[in-house]
Every structure is written in C-alpha cells, then in structure tokens.
C-alpha positions, 0 to 999 in steps of 0.5 A: 500500500502506497502512502500519499502526502498532501500539502496544502498552502494557505495564504491569509490576506488581512481584512484591511488590505483587501478592503478598498479605501473610501472617500471622507470629505473633510471640507467643501466650499462653494462660491466666488472669492470671499463670497463662499458657503460651506457645502461639506454636508452636501458633498459628504452625502454624495461621496462619503464611504464611496471609492468614487463619486460624480456630481454636477457643480451647481447651486441646485446641488448645494442645498444646505445652508443659506444663501442658495447662491453665495455670489449672485452674478459671479462664476462660482467654483467648488473647492473640496478637501478629502481623505482616502485611507491615509492619502489627502486630496484637494480638488477644484471644479468650475460651475456647471461642470461635473465633479469627480472624486476618486480614491487612488 
C-alpha cells in the first residue's frame, strides 16, 4: 500500500488590505472669492464611504445652508478637501461642470 502526502498552502490576506479605501470629505466650499458657503454636508452625502463619486457643480446641488447662491452674478467654483485611507486630496471644479472624486 502506497502512502500519499498532501500539502496544502494557505495564504491569509488581512481584512484591511483587501478592503478598498473610501472617500471622507473633510471640507467643501462653494462660491466666488470671499463670497463662499460651506457645502461639506452636501458633498459628504454624495461621496462619503464611496471609492468614487460624480456630481454636477451647481447651486441646485448645494442645498444646505443659506444663501442658495453665495455670489449672485459671479462664476462660482467648488473647492473640496478629502481623505482616502491615509492619502489627502484637494480638488477644484468650475460651475456647471461635473465633479469627480476618486480614491487612488
């Protein structure tokens, strides 16, 4: 009777290494020059906990807080600071364009 030896190799992957990093918005402001409003809550609702997010940069997107339009008649922009795992990011987007944030 022949004996067989079976050897199995098992590779363990730590849970943290297998999980994909996600966005966490730390700051977001919308407006023109010094006429800006805090829109962190609006952007966080769209992006927090996701690997990426995409949305239109417009007054209609940023509904929390007053005024609705922080700088009437001026071209506005969005400035966003975010974290993704250990990485920090900063992006700026012009009015009426799509913003896209991604963990890299």
